[in-house]
C-alpha positions as CSV (number, residue, x, y, z in Angstrom):
1,M,-3.9,-10.2,-76.4
2,S,-3.4,-13.6,-78.1
3,I,-0.9,-16.4,-77.6
4,S,1.1,-17.8,-80.5
5,M,0.6,-21.3,-81.8
6,Y,4.3,-21.9,-81.2
7,K,4.1,-20.8,-77.5
8,A,1.0,-22.9,-77.0
9,S,2.8,-26.0,-78.4
10,A,6.6,-26.2,-78.3
11,P,7.1,-25.2,-74.6
12,V,4.4,-27.7,-73.5
13,F,6.0,-30.5,-75.4
14,L,9.5,-29.6,-74.3
15,R,8.6,-29.3,-70.6
16,M,6.6,-32.5,-70.5
17,L,9.2,-34.5,-72.5
18,G,11.8,-33.3,-70.1
19,N,9.6,-34.4,-67.2
20,L,9.0,-37.8,-68.9
21,D,12.8,-38.2,-69.1
22,Q,13.0,-37.4,-65.4
23,F,10.4,-40.1,-64.6
24,L,12.6,-42.6,-66.3
25,A,15.7,-41.3,-64.4
26,K,13.8,-41.8,-61.2
27,A,12.7,-45.2,-62.3
28,E,16.3,-46.3,-63.0
29,E,17.4,-45.0,-59.5
30,N,14.5,-46.6,-57.8
31,A,15.1,-50.0,-59.5
32,K,18.8,-49.8,-58.5
33,Q,17.8,-49.1,-54.9
34,R,15.2,-52.0,-54.9
35,G,17.6,-54.4,-56.6
36,F,16.0,-55.1,-59.9
37,D,16.6,-54.3,-63.6
38,A,14.8,-51.1,-64.6
39,N,14.3,-52.5,-68.0
40,L,11.6,-54.7,-66.6
41,L,9.4,-51.6,-66.3
42,V,9.4,-51.1,-70.1
43,T,6.8,-53.8,-70.6
44,Q,4.6,-52.8,-67.6
45,R,1.0,-51.7,-68.2
46,L,-2.0,-50.6,-66.1
47,A,-4.4,-53.1,-67.6
48,P,-4.1,-56.1,-69.9
49,D,-5.7,-54.3,-72.8
50,M,-3.5,-51.2,-72.5
51,R,-0.2,-50.6,-74.2
52,P,3.0,-50.9,-72.1
53,L,5.2,-48.1,-70.9
54,S,7.4,-48.3,-74.0
55,A,4.4,-47.6,-76.3
56,Q,3.2,-44.8,-74.1
57,I,6.5,-43.1,-74.5
58,Q,6.7,-43.8,-78.2
59,L,3.2,-42.4,-78.7
60,A,4.0,-39.3,-76.6
61,S,7.0,-38.8,-78.8
62,D,5.0,-39.3,-82.0
63,S,2.3,-36.9,-80.8
64,A,4.8,-34.1,-80.1
65,K,6.9,-34.5,-83.2
66,G,3.8,-35.1,-85.4
67,A,2.0,-32.0,-84.1
68,M,5.1,-29.8,-84.7
69,A,5.5,-31.2,-88.2
70,R,1.8,-30.8,-89.1
71,L,1.6,-27.3,-87.8
72,S,4.9,-26.2,-89.4
73,G,4.6,-28.1,-92.7
74,G,7.8,-30.0,-91.9
75,T,8.6,-33.7,-91.7
76,P,9.1,-35.3,-88.4
77,P,12.1,-37.7,-87.9
78,A,11.2,-41.3,-88.4
79,M,11.5,-43.5,-85.3
80,A,11.1,-47.3,-85.5
81,D,9.2,-47.9,-82.2
82,T,11.8,-50.6,-81.3
83,E,12.9,-49.3,-78.0
84,A,13.2,-52.1,-75.5
85,T,15.3,-50.5,-72.7
86,V,15.0,-47.5,-70.5
87,A,18.2,-46.1,-72.1
88,E,16.6,-46.5,-75.6
89,L,13.4,-44.7,-74.4
90,R,15.4,-41.9,-72.9
91,A,17.4,-41.6,-76.2
92,R,14.1,-41.3,-78.1
93,I,12.9,-38.6,-75.8
94,A,16.1,-36.7,-76.4
95,K,15.7,-37.0,-80.2
96,T,12.1,-35.8,-79.9
97,I,13.2,-32.8,-77.8
98,D,15.9,-32.0,-80.4
99,Y,13.3,-32.1,-83.2
100,V,10.8,-29.9,-81.3
101,K,13.7,-27.4,-80.6
102,S,14.6,-27.4,-84.3
103,V,11.2,-26.2,-85.5
104,P,11.3,-22.4,-85.8
105,A,8.5,-20.4,-84.1
106,E,7.8,-18.6,-87.4
107,A,7.0,-21.9,-89.1
108,V,4.3,-22.7,-86.5
109,D,2.9,-19.2,-85.8
110,G,-0.1,-18.4,-88.0
111,S,-1.1,-22.0,-88.4
112,E,-4.5,-21.5,-86.6
113,E,-6.5,-21.9,-89.8
114,K,-4.1,-24.3,-91.5
115,D,-5.8,-27.4,-92.8
116,V,-4.5,-30.4,-90.9
117,V,-5.6,-33.9,-91.9
118,L,-4.9,-36.7,-89.5
119,K,-4.8,-40.1,-91.2
120,T,-6.1,-43.0,-89.1
121,P,-7.0,-46.6,-89.9
122,G,-10.7,-45.5,-89.5
123,G,-10.4,-42.7,-92.0
124,D,-9.1,-39.2,-92.3
125,I,-9.9,-36.6,-89.6
126,P,-9.8,-33.0,-90.8
127,F,-8.9,-30.1,-88.5
128,K,-7.9,-26.5,-88.6
129,G,-4.6,-25.9,-86.9
130,L,-5.9,-24.4,-83.6
131,G,-8.5,-27.2,-83.2
132,F,-5.9,-29.8,-84.0
133,L,-3.5,-28.5,-81.4
134,T,-6.0,-27.8,-78.6
135,G,-8.5,-30.5,-79.2
136,F,-6.3,-33.4,-80.3
137,A,-2.5,-33.0,-80.2
138,L,-2.1,-31.6,-76.7
139,P,-4.7,-33.9,-75.1
140,N,-3.3,-37.0,-76.8
141,F,0.2,-36.1,-75.9
142,L,-0.7,-35.5,-72.2
143,F,-2.7,-38.7,-72.1
144,H,0.4,-40.7,-73.0
145,V,2.6,-38.8,-70.6
146,T,0.1,-39.3,-67.8
147,T,-0.3,-43.0,-68.6
148,A,3.5,-43.4,-68.5
149,Y,3.5,-41.6,-65.1
150,A,0.8,-43.8,-63.9
151,I,2.5,-47.0,-65.0
152,L,5.7,-46.0,-63.2
153,R,3.8,-44.9,-60.1
154,H,1.8,-48.1,-60.0
155,S,5.1,-50.0,-60.3
156,G,6.4,-48.4,-57.2
157,V,8.5,-45.5,-58.6
158,P,8.2,-42.6,-56.1
159,L,6.8,-40.0,-58.4
160,G,4.5,-37.2,-57.2
161,K,2.5,-34.4,-58.7
162,M,5.4,-32.0,-58.9
163,D,7.4,-34.7,-60.9
164,F,4.5,-34.6,-63.4
165,L,4.2,-30.8,-63.5
166,G,7.9,-30.1,-63.3
167,R,9.5,-26.9,-62.3
168,A,9.4,-23.7,-64.4
């Protein structure tokens, strides 16, 4: 028995984007309880040479919508990467969820052997669809979700493993 490319991608993106939104909801509540502006978290980072929380969420969003577009042959919605508040980041997550939900399963299924070329400043990286999804898109997406989690946890937001994994 095999799994479809859609089932290996969209549900993972949707669940983890929903969890990411819940991280931010918890961050807002925690900031309120601790008496500070939750928007201060947007610029937090784990190390001086790492990107801040806002960029981690933007990159997770880009990874999910980019993967769905590349696998389906569609065009992801453009997002300007200008989010500067928790509310704006949550709105971006919601737009990304809406886009992932809009991509039909039949547009993604069967893309295992599709040629996918990732354009980077260092040059093009060619993949076949399955290798792109499992070897790049999902790991990259989860890296940025994990880093957002770690930034918030390091900033005192009471998140745990089940917040990251979510509930089925």
